[in-house]
mmCIF file of the N, C-alpha and C atoms, coordinates in Angstrom:
data_MODEL
# 
_entry.id   MODEL 
# 
loop_
_atom_site.group_PDB 
_atom_site.id 
_atom_site.type_symbol 
_atom_site.label_atom_id 
_atom_site.label_alt_id 
_atom_site.label_comp_id 
_atom_site.label_asym_id 
_atom_site.label_entity_id 
_atom_site.label_seq_id 
_atom_site.pdbx_PDB_ins_code 
_atom_site.Cartn_x 
_atom_site.Cartn_y 
_atom_site.Cartn_z 
_atom_site.occupancy 
_atom_site.B_iso_or_equiv 
_atom_site.pdbx_formal_charge 
_atom_site.auth_seq_id 
_atom_site.auth_comp_id 
_atom_site.auth_asym_id 
_atom_site.auth_atom_id 
_atom_site.pdbx_PDB_model_num 
ATOM 1   N N  . MET A 1 1  ? 191.894 141.843 62.538 1.00 0.00 ? 1  MET A N  1 
ATOM 2   C CA . MET A 1 1  ? 192.033 142.790 62.934 1.00 0.00 ? 1  MET A CA 1 
ATOM 3   C C  . MET A 1 1  ? 191.111 143.900 63.452 1.00 0.00 ? 1  MET A C  1 
ATOM 4   N N  . ILE A 1 2  ? 191.123 144.346 64.407 1.00 0.00 ? 2  ILE A N  1 
ATOM 5   C CA . ILE A 1 2  ? 190.238 145.356 64.807 1.00 0.00 ? 2  ILE A CA 1 
ATOM 6   C C  . ILE A 1 2  ? 190.725 146.667 64.762 1.00 0.00 ? 2  ILE A C  1 
ATOM 7   N N  . ARG A 1 3  ? 190.288 147.967 63.904 1.00 0.00 ? 3  ARG A N  1 
ATOM 8   C CA . ARG A 1 3  ? 190.587 149.317 64.095 1.00 0.00 ? 3  ARG A CA 1 
ATOM 9   C C  . ARG A 1 3  ? 189.587 150.043 64.515 1.00 0.00 ? 3  ARG A C  1 
ATOM 10  N N  . PHE A 1 4  ? 189.799 150.580 65.530 1.00 0.00 ? 4  PHE A N  1 
ATOM 11  C CA . PHE A 1 4  ? 188.885 151.524 66.129 1.00 0.00 ? 4  PHE A CA 1 
ATOM 12  C C  . PHE A 1 4  ? 188.990 152.941 65.596 1.00 0.00 ? 4  PHE A C  1 
ATOM 13  N N  . GLY A 1 5  ? 187.839 153.692 65.448 1.00 0.00 ? 5  GLY A N  1 
ATOM 14  C CA . GLY A 1 5  ? 187.738 155.094 65.235 1.00 0.00 ? 5  GLY A CA 1 
ATOM 15  C C  . GLY A 1 5  ? 186.563 155.616 65.579 1.00 0.00 ? 5  GLY A C  1 
ATOM 16  N N  . ILE A 1 6  ? 186.309 156.930 65.033 1.00 0.00 ? 6  ILE A N  1 
ATOM 17  C CA . ILE A 1 6  ? 185.356 157.779 65.591 1.00 0.00 ? 6  ILE A CA 1 
ATOM 18  C C  . ILE A 1 6  ? 184.047 157.591 64.703 1.00 0.00 ? 6  ILE A C  1 
ATOM 19  N N  . ARG A 1 7  ? 182.831 157.872 64.897 1.00 0.00 ? 7  ARG A N  1 
ATOM 20  C CA . ARG A 1 7  ? 181.757 158.035 64.080 1.00 0.00 ? 7  ARG A CA 1 
ATOM 21  C C  . ARG A 1 7  ? 181.563 159.615 63.940 1.00 0.00 ? 7  ARG A C  1 
ATOM 22  N N  . GLN A 1 8  ? 181.483 159.791 62.424 1.00 0.00 ? 8  GLN A N  1 
ATOM 23  C CA . GLN A 1 8  ? 181.487 161.421 62.295 1.00 0.00 ? 8  GLN A CA 1 
ATOM 24  C C  . GLN A 1 8  ? 180.401 161.689 61.512 1.00 0.00 ? 8  GLN A C  1 
ATOM 25  N N  . SER A 1 9  ? 179.288 162.255 61.697 1.00 0.00 ? 9  SER A N  1 
ATOM 26  C CA . SER A 1 9  ? 178.218 162.503 60.609 1.00 0.00 ? 9  SER A CA 1 
ATOM 27  C C  . SER A 1 9  ? 178.224 163.719 60.168 1.00 0.00 ? 9  SER A C  1 
ATOM 28  N N  . PHE A 1 10 ? 177.222 164.004 59.184 1.00 0.00 ? 10 PHE A N  1 
ATOM 29  C CA . PHE A 1 10 ? 177.042 165.379 58.637 1.00 0.00 ? 10 PHE A CA 1 
ATOM 30  C C  . PHE A 1 10 ? 175.713 165.360 57.886 1.00 0.00 ? 10 PHE A C  1 
ATOM 31  N N  . ASP A 1 11 ? 174.847 166.474 57.982 1.00 0.00 ? 11 ASP A N  1 
ATOM 32  C CA . ASP A 1 11 ? 173.532 166.514 57.677 1.00 0.00 ? 11 ASP A CA 1 
ATOM 33  C C  . ASP A 1 11 ? 173.358 167.457 56.141 1.00 0.00 ? 11 ASP A C  1 
ATOM 34  N N  . ARG A 1 12 ? 174.495 168.154 55.946 1.00 0.00 ? 12 ARG A N  1 
ATOM 35  C CA . ARG A 1 12 ? 174.447 168.930 54.761 1.00 0.00 ? 12 ARG A CA 1 
ATOM 36  C C  . ARG A 1 12 ? 176.019 169.250 54.466 1.00 0.00 ? 12 ARG A C  1 
ATOM 37  N N  . ILE A 1 13 ? 176.287 169.249 53.143 1.00 0.00 ? 13 ILE A N  1 
ATOM 38  C CA . ILE A 1 13 ? 177.506 169.579 52.583 1.00 0.00 ? 13 ILE A CA 1 
ATOM 39  C C  . ILE A 1 13 ? 178.401 170.350 53.090 1.00 0.00 ? 13 ILE A C  1 
ATOM 40  N N  . GLU A 1 14 ? 177.612 171.648 53.221 1.00 0.00 ? 14 GLU A N  1 
ATOM 41  C CA . GLU A 1 14 ? 178.239 172.743 54.402 1.00 0.00 ? 14 GLU A CA 1 
ATOM 42  C C  . GLU A 1 14 ? 179.199 172.170 55.647 1.00 0.00 ? 14 GLU A C  1 
ATOM 43  N N  . GLN A 1 15 ? 178.589 171.078 56.123 1.00 0.00 ? 15 GLN A N  1 
ATOM 44  C CA . GLN A 1 15 ? 179.374 170.609 57.266 1.00 0.00 ? 15 GLN A CA 1 
ATOM 45  C C  . GLN A 1 15 ? 180.526 169.690 57.073 1.00 0.00 ? 15 GLN A C  1 
ATOM 46  N N  . VAL A 1 16 ? 180.610 169.170 56.121 1.00 0.00 ? 16 VAL A N  1 
ATOM 47  C CA . VAL A 1 16 ? 182.098 168.155 55.559 1.00 0.00 ? 16 VAL A CA 1 
ATOM 48  C C  . VAL A 1 16 ? 183.330 169.004 56.027 1.00 0.00 ? 16 VAL A C  1 
ATOM 49  N N  . GLU A 1 17 ? 183.556 170.152 55.645 1.00 0.00 ? 17 GLU A N  1 
ATOM 50  C CA . GLU A 1 17 ? 184.756 170.626 56.025 1.00 0.00 ? 17 GLU A CA 1 
ATOM 51  C C  . GLU A 1 17 ? 185.053 170.839 57.829 1.00 0.00 ? 17 GLU A C  1 
ATOM 52  N N  . GLU A 1 18 ? 184.009 171.337 58.183 1.00 0.00 ? 18 GLU A N  1 
ATOM 53  C CA . GLU A 1 18 ? 184.202 171.714 60.181 1.00 0.00 ? 18 GLU A CA 1 
ATOM 54  C C  . GLU A 1 18 ? 184.395 170.237 60.405 1.00 0.00 ? 18 GLU A C  1 
ATOM 55  N N  . ARG A 1 19 ? 183.459 169.221 59.808 1.00 0.00 ? 19 ARG A N  1 
ATOM 56  C CA . ARG A 1 19 ? 183.635 168.019 60.657 1.00 0.00 ? 19 ARG A CA 1 
ATOM 57  C C  . ARG A 1 19 ? 184.680 166.855 60.492 1.00 0.00 ? 19 ARG A C  1 
ATOM 58  N N  . TYR A 1 20 ? 185.463 167.119 59.316 1.00 0.00 ? 20 TYR A N  1 
ATOM 59  C CA . TYR A 1 20 ? 186.177 166.154 58.751 1.00 0.00 ? 20 TYR A CA 1 
ATOM 60  C C  . TYR A 1 20 ? 187.849 166.563 58.614 1.00 0.00 ? 20 TYR A C  1 
ATOM 61  N N  . ALA A 1 21 ? 187.945 168.022 58.535 1.00 0.00 ? 21 ALA A N  1 
ATOM 62  C CA . ALA A 1 21 ? 189.142 168.484 57.920 1.00 0.00 ? 21 ALA A CA 1 
ATOM 63  C C  . ALA A 1 21 ? 190.523 168.247 58.980 1.00 0.00 ? 21 ALA A C  1 
ATOM 64  N N  . ASN A 1 22 ? 190.056 168.548 60.320 1.00 0.00 ? 22 ASN A N  1 
ATOM 65  C CA . ASN A 1 22 ? 191.170 168.597 61.443 1.00 0.00 ? 22 ASN A CA 1 
ATOM 66  C C  . ASN A 1 22 ? 190.921 167.181 62.361 1.00 0.00 ? 22 ASN A C  1 
ATOM 67  N N  . LEU A 1 23 ? 190.607 166.233 62.084 1.00 0.00 ? 23 LEU A N  1 
ATOM 68  C CA . LEU A 1 23 ? 190.431 164.986 62.805 1.00 0.00 ? 23 LEU A CA 1 
ATOM 69  C C  . LEU A 1 23 ? 191.797 164.204 62.744 1.00 0.00 ? 23 LEU A C  1 
ATOM 70  N N  . ASN A 1 24 ? 192.219 163.745 64.101 1.00 0.00 ? 24 ASN A N  1 
ATOM 71  C CA . ASN A 1 24 ? 193.576 163.068 64.183 1.00 0.00 ? 24 ASN A CA 1 
ATOM 72  C C  . ASN A 1 24 ? 193.158 161.715 64.387 1.00 0.00 ? 24 ASN A C  1 
ATOM 73  N N  . ALA A 1 25 ? 192.056 161.192 63.988 1.00 0.00 ? 25 ALA A N  1 
ATOM 74  C CA . ALA A 1 25 ? 191.784 159.640 64.306 1.00 0.00 ? 25 ALA A CA 1 
ATOM 75  C C  . ALA A 1 25 ? 190.786 159.145 63.107 1.00 0.00 ? 25 ALA A C  1 
ATOM 76  N N  . PRO A 1 26 ? 190.695 157.946 62.991 1.00 0.00 ? 26 PRO A N  1 
ATOM 77  C CA . PRO A 1 26 ? 190.056 157.431 61.808 1.00 0.00 ? 26 PRO A CA 1 
ATOM 78  C C  . PRO A 1 26 ? 188.475 157.328 62.081 1.00 0.00 ? 26 PRO A C  1 
ATOM 79  N N  . VAL A 1 27 ? 187.894 157.668 61.207 1.00 0.00 ? 27 VAL A N  1 
ATOM 80  C CA . VAL A 1 27 ? 186.708 157.710 61.206 1.00 0.00 ? 27 VAL A CA 1 
ATOM 81  C C  . VAL A 1 27 ? 185.721 156.845 60.567 1.00 0.00 ? 27 VAL A C  1 
ATOM 82  N N  . GLU A 1 28 ? 184.499 156.771 61.073 1.00 0.00 ? 28 GLU A N  1 
ATOM 83  C CA . GLU A 1 28 ? 183.506 156.049 59.995 1.00 0.00 ? 28 GLU A CA 1 
ATOM 84  C C  . GLU A 1 28 ? 182.388 157.431 59.603 1.00 0.00 ? 28 GLU A C  1 
ATOM 85  N N  . VAL A 1 29 ? 182.456 157.518 58.426 1.00 0.00 ? 29 VAL A N  1 
ATOM 86  C CA . VAL A 1 29 ? 181.698 158.259 57.860 1.00 0.00 ? 29 VAL A CA 1 
ATOM 87  C C  . VAL A 1 29 ? 180.230 158.150 57.751 1.00 0.00 ? 29 VAL A C  1 
ATOM 88  N N  . ALA A 1 30 ? 179.203 158.785 58.413 1.00 0.00 ? 30 ALA A N  1 
ATOM 89  C CA . ALA A 1 30 ? 177.880 158.447 58.634 1.00 0.00 ? 30 ALA A CA 1 
ATOM 90  C C  . ALA A 1 30 ? 177.230 159.472 57.950 1.00 0.00 ? 30 ALA A C  1 
ATOM 91  N N  . LEU A 1 31 ? 176.411 158.871 56.825 1.00 0.00 ? 31 LEU A N  1 
ATOM 92  C CA . LEU A 1 31 ? 175.808 159.667 56.058 1.00 0.00 ? 31 LEU A CA 1 
ATOM 93  C C  . LEU A 1 31 ? 174.703 160.035 56.421 1.00 0.00 ? 31 LEU A C  1 
ATOM 94  N N  . PRO A 1 32 ? 174.022 161.201 56.240 1.00 0.00 ? 32 PRO A N  1 
ATOM 95  C CA . PRO A 1 32 ? 172.871 161.784 56.714 1.00 0.00 ? 32 PRO A CA 1 
ATOM 96  C C  . PRO A 1 32 ? 171.880 160.504 57.130 1.00 0.00 ? 32 PRO A C  1 
ATOM 97  N N  . TYR A 1 33 ? 171.151 160.871 58.229 1.00 0.00 ? 33 TYR A N  1 
ATOM 98  C CA . TYR A 1 33 ? 170.453 159.698 58.877 1.00 0.00 ? 33 TYR A CA 1 
ATOM 99  C C  . TYR A 1 33 ? 169.207 159.002 58.317 1.00 0.00 ? 33 TYR A C  1 
ATOM 100 N N  . TYR A 1 34 ? 168.391 159.785 57.827 1.00 0.00 ? 34 TYR A N  1 
ATOM 101 C CA . TYR A 1 34 ? 167.093 159.810 57.463 1.00 0.00 ? 34 TYR A CA 1 
ATOM 102 C C  . TYR A 1 34 ? 167.152 160.288 55.853 1.00 0.00 ? 34 TYR A C  1 
ATOM 103 N N  . TRP A 1 35 ? 166.422 159.488 54.885 1.00 0.00 ? 35 TRP A N  1 
ATOM 104 C CA . TRP A 1 35 ? 166.267 159.657 53.398 1.00 0.00 ? 35 TRP A CA 1 
ATOM 105 C C  . TRP A 1 35 ? 166.137 161.081 53.232 1.00 0.00 ? 35 TRP A C  1 
ATOM 106 N N  . ASP A 1 36 ? 165.361 161.801 53.825 1.00 0.00 ? 36 ASP A N  1 
ATOM 107 C CA . ASP A 1 36 ? 164.656 163.133 53.526 1.00 0.00 ? 36 ASP A CA 1 
ATOM 108 C C  . ASP A 1 36 ? 166.104 163.896 53.667 1.00 0.00 ? 36 ASP A C  1 
ATOM 109 N N  . ILE A 1 37 ? 166.901 163.648 54.497 1.00 0.00 ? 37 ILE A N  1 
ATOM 110 C CA . ILE A 1 37 ? 167.838 164.835 54.411 1.00 0.00 ? 37 ILE A CA 1 
ATOM 111 C C  . ILE A 1 37 ? 169.263 164.105 53.922 1.00 0.00 ? 37 ILE A C  1 
ATOM 112 N N  . TYR A 1 38 ? 169.227 162.730 53.449 1.00 0.00 ? 38 TYR A N  1 
ATOM 113 C CA . TYR A 1 38 ? 170.450 162.327 52.662 1.00 0.00 ? 38 TYR A CA 1 
ATOM 114 C C  . TYR A 1 38 ? 170.002 162.564 51.085 1.00 0.00 ? 38 TYR A C  1 
ATOM 115 N N  . GLU A 1 39 ? 168.782 162.701 50.792 1.00 0.00 ? 39 GLU A N  1 
ATOM 116 C CA . GLU A 1 39 ? 168.333 162.972 49.375 1.00 0.00 ? 39 GLU A CA 1 
ATOM 117 C C  . GLU A 1 39 ? 169.296 164.121 48.790 1.00 0.00 ? 39 GLU A C  1 
ATOM 118 N N  . PRO A 1 40 ? 169.360 165.258 49.519 1.00 0.00 ? 40 PRO A N  1 
ATOM 119 C CA . PRO A 1 40 ? 169.841 166.503 48.777 1.00 0.00 ? 40 PRO A CA 1 
ATOM 120 C C  . PRO A 1 40 ? 171.414 166.288 48.665 1.00 0.00 ? 40 PRO A C  1 
ATOM 121 N N  . VAL A 1 41 ? 172.006 165.741 49.571 1.00 0.00 ? 41 VAL A N  1 
ATOM 122 C CA . VAL A 1 41 ? 173.717 165.437 49.232 1.00 0.00 ? 41 VAL A CA 1 
ATOM 123 C C  . VAL A 1 41 ? 173.840 164.229 48.581 1.00 0.00 ? 41 VAL A C  1 
ATOM 124 N N  . ARG A 1 42 ? 173.101 163.267 48.070 1.00 0.00 ? 42 ARG A N  1 
ATOM 125 C CA . ARG A 1 42 ? 173.017 162.123 47.435 1.00 0.00 ? 42 ARG A CA 1 
ATOM 126 C C  . ARG A 1 42 ? 173.753 162.249 46.160 1.00 0.00 ? 42 ARG A C  1 
ATOM 127 N N  . ARG A 1 43 ? 173.704 163.045 45.250 1.00 0.00 ? 43 ARG A N  1 
ATOM 128 C CA . ARG A 1 43 ? 174.408 163.288 43.939 1.00 0.00 ? 43 ARG A CA 1 
ATOM 129 C C  . ARG A 1 43 ? 175.748 164.176 44.409 1.00 0.00 ? 43 ARG A C  1 
ATOM 130 N N  . HIS A 1 44 ? 176.023 164.517 45.504 1.00 0.00 ? 44 HIS A N  1 
ATOM 131 C CA . HIS A 1 44 ? 177.248 165.133 45.681 1.00 0.00 ? 44 HIS A CA 1 
ATOM 132 C C  . HIS A 1 44 ? 178.281 164.118 46.467 1.00 0.00 ? 44 HIS A C  1 
ATOM 133 N N  . LEU A 1 45 ? 178.006 162.607 46.569 1.00 0.00 ? 45 LEU A N  1 
ATOM 134 C CA . LEU A 1 45 ? 178.801 161.791 47.229 1.00 0.00 ? 45 LEU A CA 1 
ATOM 135 C C  . LEU A 1 45 ? 180.227 161.567 46.810 1.00 0.00 ? 45 LEU A C  1 
ATOM 136 N N  . ALA A 1 46 ? 180.292 161.738 45.571 1.00 0.00 ? 46 ALA A N  1 
ATOM 137 C CA . ALA A 1 46 ? 181.706 161.912 45.003 1.00 0.00 ? 46 ALA A CA 1 
ATOM 138 C C  . ALA A 1 46 ? 182.508 163.109 45.442 1.00 0.00 ? 46 ALA A C  1 
ATOM 139 N N  . GLU A 1 47 ? 182.034 164.138 45.121 1.00 0.00 ? 47 GLU A N  1 
ATOM 140 C CA . GLU A 1 47 ? 182.435 165.244 45.633 1.00 0.00 ? 47 GLU A CA 1 
ATOM 141 C C  . GLU A 1 47 ? 182.932 165.366 47.250 1.00 0.00 ? 47 GLU A C  1 
ATOM 142 N N  . ILE A 1 48 ? 181.879 165.006 47.806 1.00 0.00 ? 48 ILE A N  1 
ATOM 143 C CA . ILE A 1 48 ? 182.183 164.551 49.228 1.00 0.00 ? 48 ILE A CA 1 
ATOM 144 C C  . ILE A 1 48 ? 183.456 163.770 49.668 1.00 0.00 ? 48 ILE A C  1 
ATOM 145 N N  . ALA A 1 49 ? 183.348 162.706 49.021 1.00 0.00 ? 49 ALA A N  1 
ATOM 146 C CA . ALA A 1 49 ? 184.518 161.744 49.238 1.00 0.00 ? 49 ALA A CA 1 
ATOM 147 C C  . ALA A 1 49 ? 185.814 162.222 48.777 1.00 0.00 ? 49 ALA A C  1 
ATOM 148 N N  . GLU A 1 50 ? 185.942 163.177 47.713 1.00 0.00 ? 50 GLU A N  1 
ATOM 149 C CA . GLU A 1 50 ? 187.172 163.605 47.526 1.00 0.00 ? 50 GLU A CA 1 
ATOM 150 C C  . GLU A 1 50 ? 187.404 164.685 48.437 1.00 0.00 ? 50 GLU A C  1 
ATOM 151 N N  . LYS A 1 51 ? 186.510 165.690 48.871 1.00 0.00 ? 51 LYS A N  1 
ATOM 152 C CA . LYS A 1 51 ? 186.982 166.435 50.046 1.00 0.00 ? 51 LYS A CA 1 
ATOM 153 C C  . LYS A 1 51 ? 187.539 165.819 51.329 1.00 0.00 ? 51 LYS A C  1 
ATOM 154 N N  . ILE A 1 52 ? 186.787 164.737 51.818 1.00 0.00 ? 52 ILE A N  1 
ATOM 155 C CA . ILE A 1 52 ? 187.320 164.196 53.032 1.00 0.00 ? 52 ILE A CA 1 
ATOM 156 C C  . ILE A 1 52 ? 188.795 163.476 52.700 1.00 0.00 ? 52 ILE A C  1 
ATOM 157 N N  . LYS A 1 53 ? 189.015 162.811 51.256 1.00 0.00 ? 53 LYS A N  1 
ATOM 158 C CA . LYS A 1 53 ? 190.241 162.357 51.126 1.00 0.00 ? 53 LYS A CA 1 
ATOM 159 C C  . LYS A 1 53 ? 191.055 163.550 51.188 1.00 0.00 ? 53 LYS A C  1 
ATOM 160 N N  . SER A 1 54 ? 190.847 164.927 50.702 1.00 0.00 ? 54 SER A N  1 
ATOM 161 C CA . SER A 1 54 ? 191.975 165.686 50.762 1.00 0.00 ? 54 SER A CA 1 
ATOM 162 C C  . SER A 1 54 ? 192.430 166.004 51.804 1.00 0.00 ? 54 SER A C  1 
ATOM 163 N N  . TYR A 1 55 ? 191.607 165.701 53.031 1.00 0.00 ? 55 TYR A N  1 
ATOM 164 C CA . TYR A 1 55 ? 191.884 166.387 54.422 1.00 0.00 ? 55 TYR A CA 1 
ATOM 165 C C  . TYR A 1 55 ? 192.744 165.215 54.956 1.00 0.00 ? 55 TYR A C  1 
ATOM 166 N N  . GLY A 1 56 ? 193.050 164.106 54.428 1.00 0.00 ? 56 GLY A N  1 
ATOM 167 C CA . GLY A 1 56 ? 194.079 163.168 54.593 1.00 0.00 ? 56 GLY A CA 1 
ATOM 168 C C  . GLY A 1 56 ? 193.415 162.101 55.899 1.00 0.00 ? 56 GLY A C  1 
ATOM 169 N N  . THR A 1 57 ? 192.059 162.538 55.851 1.00 0.00 ? 57 THR A N  1 
ATOM 170 C CA . THR A 1 57 ? 191.175 161.575 56.933 1.00 0.00 ? 57 THR A CA 1 
ATOM 171 C C  . THR A 1 57 ? 191.085 160.275 56.673 1.00 0.00 ? 57 THR A C  1 
ATOM 172 N N  . THR A 1 58 ? 191.709 159.471 57.567 1.00 0.00 ? 58 THR A N  1 
ATOM 173 C CA . THR A 1 58 ? 191.483 157.933 57.366 1.00 0.00 ? 58 THR A CA 1 
ATOM 174 C C  . THR A 1 58 ? 190.055 157.369 57.585 1.00 0.00 ? 58 THR A C  1 
ATOM 175 N N  . VAL A 1 59 ? 189.372 157.209 56.371 1.00 0.00 ? 59 VAL A N  1 
ATOM 176 C CA . VAL A 1 59 ? 187.974 156.516 56.479 1.00 0.00 ? 59 VAL A CA 1 
ATOM 177 C C  . VAL A 1 59 ? 188.038 154.782 56.907 1.00 0.00 ? 59 VAL A C  1 
ATOM 178 N N  . LEU A 1 60 ? 187.355 154.269 57.841 1.00 0.00 ? 60 LEU A N  1 
ATOM 179 C CA . LEU A 1 60 ? 187.464 152.756 58.358 1.00 0.00 ? 60 LEU A CA 1 
ATOM 180 C C  . LEU A 1 60 ? 186.128 152.513 57.407 1.00 0.00 ? 60 LEU A C  1 
ATOM 181 N N  . SER A 1 61 ? 185.176 153.530 57.409 1.00 0.00 ? 61 SER A N  1 
ATOM 182 C CA . SER A 1 61 ? 183.910 152.523 56.850 1.00 0.00 ? 61 SER A CA 1 
ATOM 183 C C  . SER A 1 61 ? 182.985 153.911 56.482 1.00 0.00 ? 61 SER A C  1 
ATOM 184 N N  . ILE A 1 62 ? 181.743 153.374 55.773 1.00 0.00 ? 62 ILE A N  1 
ATOM 185 C CA . ILE A 1 62 ? 180.732 154.323 55.624 1.00 0.00 ? 62 ILE A CA 1 
ATOM 186 C C  . ILE A 1 62 ? 179.448 153.786 56.286 1.00 0.00 ? 62 ILE A C  1 
ATOM 187 N N  . HIS A 1 63 ? 178.604 154.787 57.089 1.00 0.00 ? 63 HIS A N  1 
ATOM 188 C CA . HIS A 1 63 ? 177.529 154.400 57.672 1.00 0.00 ? 63 HIS A CA 1 
ATOM 189 C C  . HIS A 1 63 ? 176.630 154.765 56.864 1.00 0.00 ? 63 HIS A C  1 
ATOM 190 N N  . ALA A 1 64 ? 175.588 153.738 56.620 1.00 0.00 ? 64 ALA A N  1 
ATOM 191 C CA . ALA A 1 64 ? 174.624 154.308 55.229 1.00 0.00 ? 64 ALA A CA 1 
ATOM 192 C C  . ALA A 1 64 ? 173.383 154.928 56.111 1.00 0.00 ? 64 ALA A C  1 
ATOM 193 N N  . VAL A 1 65 ? 172.558 155.648 55.165 1.00 0.00 ? 65 VAL A N  1 
ATOM 194 C CA . VAL A 1 65 ? 171.321 156.176 55.597 1.00 0.00 ? 65 VAL A CA 1 
ATOM 195 C C  . VAL A 1 65 ? 170.314 155.004 56.097 1.00 0.00 ? 65 VAL A C  1 
ATOM 196 N N  . GLN A 1 66 ? 169.194 155.760 56.862 1.00 0.00 ? 66 GLN A N  1 
ATOM 197 C CA . GLN A 1 66 ? 168.567 154.517 57.616 1.00 0.00 ? 66 GLN A CA 1 
ATOM 198 C C  . GLN A 1 66 ? 167.340 154.639 56.532 1.00 0.00 ? 66 GLN A C  1 
ATOM 199 N N  . ALA A 1 67 ? 167.278 153.529 56.078 1.00 0.00 ? 67 ALA A N  1 
ATOM 200 C CA . ALA A 1 67 ? 165.958 153.436 55.282 1.00 0.00 ? 67 ALA A CA 1 
ATOM 201 C C  . ALA A 1 67 ? 165.856 151.814 54.707 1.00 0.00 ? 67 ALA A C  1 
ATOM 202 N N  . PRO A 1 68 ? 164.812 151.351 54.479 1.00 0.00 ? 68 PRO A N  1 
ATOM 203 C CA . PRO A 1 68 ? 164.846 149.884 53.871 1.00 0.00 ? 68 PRO A CA 1 
ATOM 204 C C  . PRO A 1 68 ? 165.672 149.669 52.622 1.00 0.00 ? 68 PRO A C  1 
ATOM 205 N N  . ILE A 1 69 ? 166.612 148.911 52.711 1.00 0.00 ? 69 ILE A N  1 
ATOM 206 C CA . ILE A 1 69 ? 167.378 148.821 51.638 1.00 0.00 ? 69 ILE A CA 1 
ATOM 207 C C  . ILE A 1 69 ? 166.961 148.041 50.192 1.00 0.00 ? 69 ILE A C  1 
ATOM 208 N N  . THR A 1 70 ? 165.665 147.847 50.499 1.00 0.00 ? 70 THR A N  1 
ATOM 209 C CA . THR A 1 70 ? 164.987 147.087 49.138 1.00 0.00 ? 70 THR A CA 1 
ATOM 210 C C  . THR A 1 70 ? 164.175 148.305 48.532 1.00 0.00 ? 70 THR A C  1 
ATOM 211 N N  . ASP A 1 71 ? 164.264 149.350 48.986 1.00 0.00 ? 71 ASP A N  1 
ATOM 212 C CA . ASP A 1 71 ? 163.671 150.563 48.469 1.00 0.00 ? 71 ASP A CA 1 
ATOM 213 C C  . ASP A 1 71 ? 164.361 150.967 47.135 1.00 0.00 ? 71 ASP A C  1 
ATOM 214 N N  . GLU A 1 72 ? 163.490 150.962 46.139 1.00 0.00 ? 72 GLU A N  1 
ATOM 215 C CA . GLU A 1 72 ? 163.864 151.478 44.822 1.00 0.00 ? 72 GLU A CA 1 
ATOM 216 C C  . GLU A 1 72 ? 164.873 152.645 44.935 1.00 0.00 ? 72 GLU A C  1 
ATOM 217 N N  . LYS A 1 73 ? 164.739 153.630 45.677 1.00 0.00 ? 73 LYS A N  1 
ATOM 218 C CA . LYS A 1 73 ? 165.734 154.784 45.841 1.00 0.00 ? 73 LYS A CA 1 
ATOM 219 C C  . LYS A 1 73 ? 167.206 154.526 46.179 1.00 0.00 ? 73 LYS A C  1 
ATOM 220 N N  . PHE A 1 74 ? 167.419 153.202 46.479 1.00 0.00 ? 74 PHE A N  1 
ATOM 221 C CA . PHE A 1 74 ? 168.605 152.797 46.510 1.00 0.00 ? 74 PHE A CA 1 
ATOM 222 C C  . PHE A 1 74 ? 169.401 152.276 45.486 1.00 0.00 ? 74 PHE A C  1 
ATOM 223 N N  . LYS A 1 75 ? 168.807 152.095 44.345 1.00 0.00 ? 75 LYS A N  1 
ATOM 224 C CA . LYS A 1 75 ? 168.984 151.817 43.182 1.00 0.00 ? 75 LYS A CA 1 
ATOM 225 C C  . LYS A 1 75 ? 170.351 152.620 42.741 1.00 0.00 ? 75 LYS A C  1 
ATOM 226 N N  . LYS A 1 76 ? 171.531 152.179 42.579 1.00 0.00 ? 76 LYS A N  1 
ATOM 227 C CA . LYS A 1 76 ? 172.632 152.688 42.349 1.00 0.00 ? 76 LYS A CA 1 
ATOM 228 C C  . LYS A 1 76 ? 172.888 153.730 41.131 1.00 0.00 ? 76 LYS A C  1 
ATOM 229 N N  . GLY A 1 77 ? 172.847 155.141 41.192 1.00 0.00 ? 77 GLY A N  1 
ATOM 230 C CA . GLY A 1 77 ? 172.900 155.716 39.861 1.00 0.00 ? 77 GLY A CA 1 
ATOM 231 C C  . GLY A 1 77 ? 174.333 155.873 39.593 1.00 0.00 ? 77 GLY A C  1 
ATOM 232 N N  . GLU A 1 78 ? 174.566 156.642 38.608 1.00 0.00 ? 78 GLU A N  1 
ATOM 233 C CA . GLU A 1 78 ? 176.052 156.781 37.943 1.00 0.00 ? 78 GLU A CA 1 
ATOM 234 C C  . GLU A 1 78 ? 176.898 157.640 38.735 1.00 0.00 ? 78 GLU A C  1 
ATOM 235 N N  . ASN A 1 79 ? 176.208 158.611 39.811 1.00 0.00 ? 79 ASN A N  1 
ATOM 236 C CA . ASN A 1 79 ? 176.738 159.467 40.509 1.00 0.00 ? 79 ASN A CA 1 
ATOM 237 C C  . ASN A 1 79 ? 176.880 158.998 42.214 1.00 0.00 ? 79 ASN A C  1 
ATOM 238 N N  . ASP A 1 80 ? 176.157 157.750 42.432 1.00 0.00 ? 80 ASP A N  1 
ATOM 239 C CA . ASP A 1 80 ? 176.223 157.230 43.819 1.00 0.00 ? 80 ASP A CA 1 
ATOM 240 C C  . ASP A 1 80 ? 177.641 156.608 43.894 1.00 0.00 ? 80 ASP A C  1 
ATOM 241 N N  . GLN A 1 81 ? 178.889 157.133 44.365 1.00 0.00 ? 81 GLN A N  1 
ATOM 242 C CA . GLN A 1 81 ? 179.685 156.310 44.636 1.00 0.00 ? 81 GLN A CA 1 
ATOM 243 C C  . GLN A 1 81 ? 180.432 157.041 45.588 1.00 0.00 ? 81 GLN A C  1 
ATOM 244 N N  . PHE A 1 82 ? 181.154 156.402 46.581 1.00 0.00 ? 82 PHE A N  1 
ATOM 245 C CA . PHE A 1 82 ? 181.662 156.970 47.503 1.00 0.00 ? 82 PHE A CA 1 
ATOM 246 C C  . PHE A 1 82 ? 183.147 156.479 47.494 1.00 0.00 ? 82 PHE A C  1 
# 
């Protein structure tokens, strides 16, 4: 099965509502693109996920930050869940 949706990104937590609250199409949630803008929102991923879910937005996938996956920064912490 192929499900089509739109890629919707955000760079700051303050943008989540405006970008996800009123969508009528499934989305790929694109996390902040580079590590330096991802880092400030990283510890808030669970909160961001709950916000997006509360809007009734259908999430098809999560598009990860652009950085080497072998980097130590990618080790999962207790609050890194989406």
